[in-house]
ChimeraX commands (.cxc) that place a marker at each C-alpha (Angstrom):
marker #1 position 88.69,96.00,120.77 radius 0.5
marker #1 position 90.26,98.97,122.53 radius 0.5
marker #1 position 92.32,101.47,120.64 radius 0.5
marker #1 position 95.48,100.29,122.40 radius 0.5
marker #1 position 94.77,96.61,121.59 radius 0.5
marker #1 position 93.95,97.55,117.98 radius 0.5
marker #1 position 97.24,99.42,117.58 radius 0.5
marker #1 position 99.14,96.50,119.11 radius 0.5
marker #1 position 97.49,94.10,116.66 radius 0.5
marker #1 position 98.40,96.37,113.71 radius 0.5
marker #1 position 102.02,96.56,114.89 radius 0.5
marker #1 position 102.21,92.78,115.20 radius 0.5
marker #1 position 100.81,92.37,111.68 radius 0.5
marker #1 position 103.35,94.85,110.31 radius 0.5
marker #1 position 106.22,93.17,112.16 radius 0.5
marker #1 position 105.12,89.75,110.87 radius 0.5
marker #1 position 104.92,91.00,107.26 radius 0.5
marker #1 position 108.34,92.62,107.57 radius 0.5
marker #1 position 109.90,89.51,109.14 radius 0.5
marker #1 position 108.59,87.24,106.37 radius 0.5
marker #1 position 109.85,89.57,103.64 radius 0.5
marker #1 position 113.22,90.10,105.34 radius 0.5
marker #1 position 113.74,86.33,105.72 radius 0.5
marker #1 position 112.85,85.73,102.05 radius 0.5
marker #1 position 115.26,88.45,100.92 radius 0.5
marker #1 position 118.01,87.19,103.21 radius 0.5
marker #1 position 117.53,83.64,101.92 radius 0.5
marker #1 position 117.96,84.83,98.33 radius 0.5
marker #1 position 120.97,86.98,99.19 radius 0.5
marker #1 position 122.71,84.18,101.09 radius 0.5
marker #1 position 122.39,81.53,98.37 radius 0.5
marker #1 position 124.97,81.87,95.63 radius 0.5
marker #1 position 122.91,79.53,93.45 radius 0.5
marker #1 position 120.01,82.01,93.36 radius 0.5
marker #1 position 121.80,84.74,91.44 radius 0.5
marker #1 position 125.08,86.09,90.24 radius 0.5
marker #1 position 127.14,88.20,92.65 radius 0.5
marker #1 position 126.03,91.29,90.70 radius 0.5
marker #1 position 122.35,90.34,91.05 radius 0.5
marker #1 position 122.70,89.75,94.78 radius 0.5
marker #1 position 124.60,93.03,95.22 radius 0.5
marker #1 position 121.84,94.93,93.38 radius 0.5
marker #1 position 119.15,93.29,95.53 radius 0.5
marker #1 position 121.07,94.14,98.70 radius 0.5
marker #1 position 121.39,97.78,97.61 radius 0.5
marker #1 position 117.68,97.87,96.78 radius 0.5
marker #1 position 116.83,96.34,100.16 radius 0.5
marker #1 position 118.78,99.10,101.91 radius 0.5
marker #1 position 117.01,101.81,99.88 radius 0.5
marker #1 position 113.60,100.39,100.76 radius 0.5
marker #1 position 114.00,100.58,104.53 radius 0.5
marker #1 position 112.07,102.85,106.86 radius 0.5
marker #1 position 114.46,105.03,108.84 radius 0.5
marker #1 position 112.30,104.66,111.96 radius 0.5
marker #1 position 111.94,100.87,112.27 radius 0.5
marker #1 position 114.99,99.99,110.11 radius 0.5
marker #1 position 112.92,97.38,108.25 radius 0.5
marker #1 position 111.50,97.08,104.74 radius 0.5
marker #1 position 108.58,99.50,104.24 radius 0.5
marker #1 position 105.08,98.27,105.01 radius 0.5
marker #1 position 102.32,100.54,103.69 radius 0.5
marker #1 position 104.74,103.39,102.82 radius 0.5
marker #1 position 103.61,106.99,103.08 radius 0.5
marker #1 position 105.41,110.27,102.54 radius 0.5
marker #1 position 105.16,113.42,104.60 radius 0.5
marker #1 position 103.34,116.10,102.64 radius 0.5
marker #1 position 105.68,118.84,103.89 radius 0.5
marker #1 position 109.06,117.36,102.91 radius 0.5
marker #1 position 108.46,114.12,100.99 radius 0.5
marker #1 position 110.39,111.79,103.33 radius 0.5
marker #1 position 108.91,108.27,103.40 radius 0.5
marker #1 position 108.16,105.92,106.29 radius 0.5
marker #1 position 105.93,102.97,107.14 radius 0.5
marker #1 position 102.48,104.36,107.89 radius 0.5
marker #1 position 102.42,102.90,111.41 radius 0.5
marker #1 position 105.94,104.13,112.18 radius 0.5
marker #1 position 105.25,107.75,111.25 radius 0.5
marker #1 position 101.85,107.77,112.92 radius 0.5
marker #1 position 103.45,106.51,116.13 radius 0.5
marker #1 position 106.33,108.99,115.81 radius 0.5
marker #1 position 104.05,111.96,115.19 radius 0.5
marker #1 position 101.94,111.20,118.26 radius 0.5
marker #1 position 104.87,112.52,120.28 radius 0.5
marker #1 position 106.61,114.84,117.84 radius 0.5
marker #1 position 105.27,117.17,115.16 radius 0.5
marker #1 position 108.51,117.17,113.15 radius 0.5
marker #1 position 109.90,114.99,110.37 radius 0.5
marker #1 position 112.37,112.52,111.90 radius 0.5
marker #1 position 114.64,112.88,108.83 radius 0.5
marker #1 position 114.92,116.63,108.36 radius 0.5
marker #1 position 113.16,118.16,111.37 radius 0.5
marker #1 position 110.66,120.10,109.26 radius 0.5
marker #1 position 107.47,120.89,111.21 radius 0.5
marker #1 position 104.55,118.62,110.31 radius 0.5
marker #1 position 100.90,119.71,110.34 radius 0.5
marker #1 position 99.27,117.13,112.59 radius 0.5
marker #1 position 95.71,117.59,111.23 radius 0.5
marker #1 position 94.22,114.13,110.65 radius 0.5
marker #1 position 95.23,112.82,107.22 radius 0.5
marker #1 position 96.98,115.99,106.09 radius 0.5
marker #1 position 100.51,115.24,107.26 radius 0.5
marker #1 position 100.99,112.07,105.22 radius 0.5
marker #1 position 100.12,110.90,101.75 radius 0.5
marker #1 position 100.16,107.44,100.21 radius 0.5
marker #1 position 103.31,106.95,98.18 radius 0.5
marker #1 position 101.91,104.91,95.27 radius 0.5
marker #1 position 105.19,104.69,93.35 radius 0.5
marker #1 position 107.09,103.45,96.38 radius 0.5
marker #1 position 104.34,100.92,97.08 radius 0.5
marker #1 position 104.61,99.66,93.48 radius 0.5
marker #1 position 108.38,99.32,93.82 radius 0.5
marker #1 position 107.90,97.46,97.11 radius 0.5
marker #1 position 105.37,95.10,95.54 radius 0.5
marker #1 position 107.73,94.42,92.62 radius 0.5
marker #1 position 110.67,93.86,94.96 radius 0.5
marker #1 position 108.60,91.35,96.96 radius 0.5
marker #1 position 107.69,89.48,93.76 radius 0.5
marker #1 position 111.31,89.41,92.56 radius 0.5
marker #1 position 112.60,88.08,95.88 radius 0.5
marker #1 position 109.82,85.51,96.24 radius 0.5
marker #1 position 110.38,84.31,92.66 radius 0.5
marker #1 position 114.14,84.06,93.17 radius 0.5
marker #1 position 113.65,82.15,96.41 radius 0.5
marker #1 position 111.60,79.56,94.50 radius 0.5
marker #1 position 113.78,79.46,91.37 radius 0.5
marker #1 position 115.85,76.50,90.29 radius 0.5
marker #1 position 119.51,76.76,91.33 radius 0.5
marker #1 position 121.63,78.69,88.84 radius 0.5
marker #1 position 118.56,79.52,86.74 radius 0.5
marker #1 position 120.39,82.41,85.02 radius 0.5
marker #1 position 122.79,80.04,83.26 radius 0.5
marker #1 position 120.17,79.08,80.67 radius 0.5
marker #1 position 121.32,81.11,77.66 radius 0.5
marker #1 position 122.10,80.88,73.96 radius 0.5
marker #1 position 124.78,78.30,73.20 radius 0.5
marker #1 position 124.26,76.33,76.40 radius 0.5
marker #1 position 123.63,72.66,75.59 radius 0.5
marker #1 position 121.60,72.39,78.80 radius 0.5
marker #1 position 119.34,75.26,77.89 radius 0.5
marker #1 position 115.80,75.08,79.17 radius 0.5
marker #1 position 113.70,73.54,76.35 radius 0.5
marker #1 position 110.80,75.95,76.87 radius 0.5
marker #1 position 113.04,78.99,76.52 radius 0.5
marker #1 position 114.89,77.38,73.58 radius 0.5
marker #1 position 111.61,76.90,71.66 radius 0.5
marker #1 position 110.49,80.44,72.46 radius 0.5
marker #1 position 113.82,81.85,71.22 radius 0.5
marker #1 position 113.52,79.84,67.98 radius 0.5
marker #1 position 110.05,81.25,67.40 radius 0.5
marker #1 position 111.24,84.76,68.18 radius 0.5
marker #1 position 114.14,84.33,65.73 radius 0.5
marker #1 position 111.67,83.44,62.98 radius 0.5
marker #1 position 112.31,79.72,62.78 radius 0.5
marker #1 position 109.40,77.60,61.57 radius 0.5
marker #1 position 106.90,76.44,64.19 radius 0.5
marker #1 position 104.80,73.44,63.15 radius 0.5
marker #1 position 101.90,74.47,65.40 radius 0.5
marker #1 position 101.65,78.03,64.09 radius 0.5
marker #1 position 100.27,78.40,60.55 radius 0.5
marker #1 position 100.51,82.19,60.17 radius 0.5
marker #1 position 103.88,82.69,61.88 radius 0.5
marker #1 position 102.69,86.01,63.36 radius 0.5
marker #1 position 102.50,84.93,67.00 radius 0.5
marker #1 position 104.84,86.85,69.29 radius 0.5
marker #1 position 106.27,85.21,72.38 radius 0.5
marker #1 position 106.98,87.23,75.52 radius 0.5
marker #1 position 110.22,85.65,76.73 radius 0.5
marker #1 position 109.85,87.37,80.09 radius 0.5
marker #1 position 106.63,85.44,80.68 radius 0.5
marker #1 position 108.11,82.05,79.72 radius 0.5
marker #1 position 108.75,79.84,82.72 radius 0.5
marker #1 position 110.94,76.78,82.87 radius 0.5
marker #1 position 110.02,73.81,85.03 radius 0.5
marker #1 position 113.20,71.85,84.35 radius 0.5
marker link #1:1,2 radius 0.2
marker link #1:2,3 radius 0.2
marker link #1:3,4 radius 0.2
marker link #1:4,5 radius 0.2
marker link #1:5,6 radius 0.2
marker link #1:6,7 radius 0.2
marker link #1:7,8 radius 0.2
marker link #1:8,9 radius 0.2
marker link #1:9,10 radius 0.2
marker link #1:10,11 radius 0.2
marker link #1:11,12 radius 0.2
marker link #1:12,13 radius 0.2
marker link #1:13,14 radius 0.2
marker link #1:14,15 radius 0.2
marker link #1:15,16 radius 0.2
marker link #1:16,17 radius 0.2
marker link #1:17,18 radius 0.2
marker link #1:18,19 radius 0.2
marker link #1:19,20 radius 0.2
marker link #1:20,21 radius 0.2
marker link #1:21,22 radius 0.2
marker link #1:22,23 radius 0.2
marker link #1:23,24 radius 0.2
marker link #1:24,25 radius 0.2
marker link #1:25,26 radius 0.2
marker link #1:26,27 radius 0.2
marker link #1:27,28 radius 0.2
marker link #1:28,29 radius 0.2
marker link #1:29,30 radius 0.2
marker link #1:30,31 radius 0.2
marker link #1:31,32 radius 0.2
marker link #1:32,33 radius 0.2
marker link #1:33,34 radius 0.2
marker link #1:34,35 radius 0.2
marker link #1:35,36 radius 0.2
marker link #1:36,37 radius 0.2
marker link #1:37,38 radius 0.2
marker link #1:38,39 radius 0.2
marker link #1:39,40 radius 0.2
marker link #1:40,41 radius 0.2
marker link #1:41,42 radius 0.2
marker link #1:42,43 radius 0.2
marker link #1:43,44 radius 0.2
marker link #1:44,45 radius 0.2
marker link #1:45,46 radius 0.2
marker link #1:46,47 radius 0.2
marker link #1:47,48 radius 0.2
marker link #1:48,49 radius 0.2
marker link #1:49,50 radius 0.2
marker link #1:50,51 radius 0.2
marker link #1:51,52 radius 0.2
marker link #1:52,53 radius 0.2
marker link #1:53,54 radius 0.2
marker link #1:54,55 radius 0.2
marker link #1:55,56 radius 0.2
marker link #1:56,57 radius 0.2
marker link #1:57,58 radius 0.2
marker link #1:58,59 radius 0.2
marker link #1:59,60 radius 0.2
marker link #1:60,61 radius 0.2
marker link #1:61,62 radius 0.2
marker link #1:62,63 radius 0.2
marker link #1:63,64 radius 0.2
marker link #1:64,65 radius 0.2
marker link #1:65,66 radius 0.2
marker link #1:66,67 radius 0.2
marker link #1:67,68 radius 0.2
marker link #1:68,69 radius 0.2
marker link #1:69,70 radius 0.2
marker link #1:70,71 radius 0.2
marker link #1:71,72 radius 0.2
marker link #1:72,73 radius 0.2
marker link #1:73,74 radius 0.2
marker link #1:74,75 radius 0.2
marker link #1:75,76 radius 0.2
marker link #1:76,77 radius 0.2
marker link #1:77,78 radius 0.2
marker link #1:78,79 radius 0.2
marker link #1:79,80 radius 0.2
marker link #1:80,81 radius 0.2
marker link #1:81,82 radius 0.2
marker link #1:82,83 radius 0.2
marker link #1:83,84 radius 0.2
marker link #1:84,85 radius 0.2
marker link #1:85,86 radius 0.2
marker link #1:86,87 radius 0.2
marker link #1:87,88 radius 0.2
marker link #1:88,89 radius 0.2
marker link #1:89,90 radius 0.2
marker link #1:90,91 radius 0.2
marker link #1:91,92 radius 0.2
marker link #1:92,93 radius 0.2
marker link #1:93,94 radius 0.2
marker link #1:94,95 radius 0.2
marker link #1:95,96 radius 0.2
marker link #1:96,97 radius 0.2
marker link #1:97,98 radius 0.2
marker link #1:98,99 radius 0.2
marker link #1:99,100 radius 0.2
marker link #1:100,101 radius 0.2
marker link #1:101,102 radius 0.2
marker link #1:102,103 radius 0.2
marker link #1:103,104 radius 0.2
marker link #1:104,105 radius 0.2
marker link #1:105,106 radius 0.2
marker link #1:106,107 radius 0.2
marker link #1:107,108 radius 0.2
marker link #1:108,109 radius 0.2
marker link #1:109,110 radius 0.2
marker link #1:110,111 radius 0.2
marker link #1:111,112 radius 0.2
marker link #1:112,113 radius 0.2
marker link #1:113,114 radius 0.2
marker link #1:114,115 radius 0.2
marker link #1:115,116 radius 0.2
marker link #1:116,117 radius 0.2
marker link #1:117,118 radius 0.2
marker link #1:118,119 radius 0.2
marker link #1:119,120 radius 0.2
marker link #1:120,121 radius 0.2
marker link #1:121,122 radius 0.2
marker link #1:122,123 radius 0.2
marker link #1:123,124 radius 0.2
marker link #1:124,125 radius 0.2
marker link #1:125,126 radius 0.2
marker link #1:126,127 radius 0.2
marker link #1:127,128 radius 0.2
marker link #1:128,129 radius 0.2
marker link #1:129,130 radius 0.2
marker link #1:130,131 radius 0.2
marker link #1:131,132 radius 0.2
marker link #1:132,133 radius 0.2
marker link #1:133,134 radius 0.2
marker link #1:134,135 radius 0.2
marker link #1:135,136 radius 0.2
marker link #1:136,137 radius 0.2
marker link #1:137,138 radius 0.2
marker link #1:138,139 radius 0.2
marker link #1:139,140 radius 0.2
marker link #1:140,141 radius 0.2
marker link #1:141,142 radius 0.2
marker link #1:142,143 radius 0.2
marker link #1:143,144 radius 0.2
marker link #1:144,145 radius 0.2
marker link #1:145,146 radius 0.2
marker link #1:146,147 radius 0.2
marker link #1:147,148 radius 0.2
marker link #1:148,149 radius 0.2
marker link #1:149,150 radius 0.2
marker link #1:150,151 radius 0.2
marker link #1:151,152 radius 0.2
marker link #1:152,153 radius 0.2
marker link #1:153,154 radius 0.2
marker link #1:154,155 radius 0.2
marker link #1:155,156 radius 0.2
marker link #1:156,157 radius 0.2
marker link #1:157,158 radius 0.2
marker link #1:158,159 radius 0.2
marker link #1:159,160 radius 0.2
marker link #1:160,161 radius 0.2
marker link #1:161,162 radius 0.2
marker link #1:162,163 radius 0.2
marker link #1:163,164 radius 0.2
marker link #1:164,165 radius 0.2
marker link #1:165,166 radius 0.2
marker link #1:166,167 radius 0.2
marker link #1:167,168 radius 0.2
marker link #1:168,169 radius 0.2
marker link #1:169,170 radius 0.2
marker link #1:170,171 radius 0.2
marker link #1:171,172 radius 0.2
marker link #1:172,173 radius 0.2
marker link #1:173,174 radius 0.2
view
């Protein structure tokens, strides 16, 4: 495969990944039953913070410029720096030596991965899932049992009573 065809294939893969993520996020943000207004507002703000300033889409394979720390999608900044040896955000000169002008931004990648998981989970969640809480007669039975155990109530299946339940890991299939 030629270099040009290889680059085109990489761009198509990045655009596909971004389109899938953007549509999942937009689906969550547009459905009132998938979160409270505050939750959706926070996700929208996070989405805006996690956008590459070059392609205007959610980061894919984010990297930061070593000189100034500004972050971009790897493919976006590589394409930009083929024609311009300056940061597109601040104009700082960039050393174009192979591999020295950019560095993997591990923290940003972790945030991106977490954001993807949150949005995918919300897209698949039961409508109005957040309404399951203490005092709700329609509370999810799995969460209700876990809360009882956490509060120290007797569990017939647990002889020693020392088992801790991670409520964040409990899932409801109601």
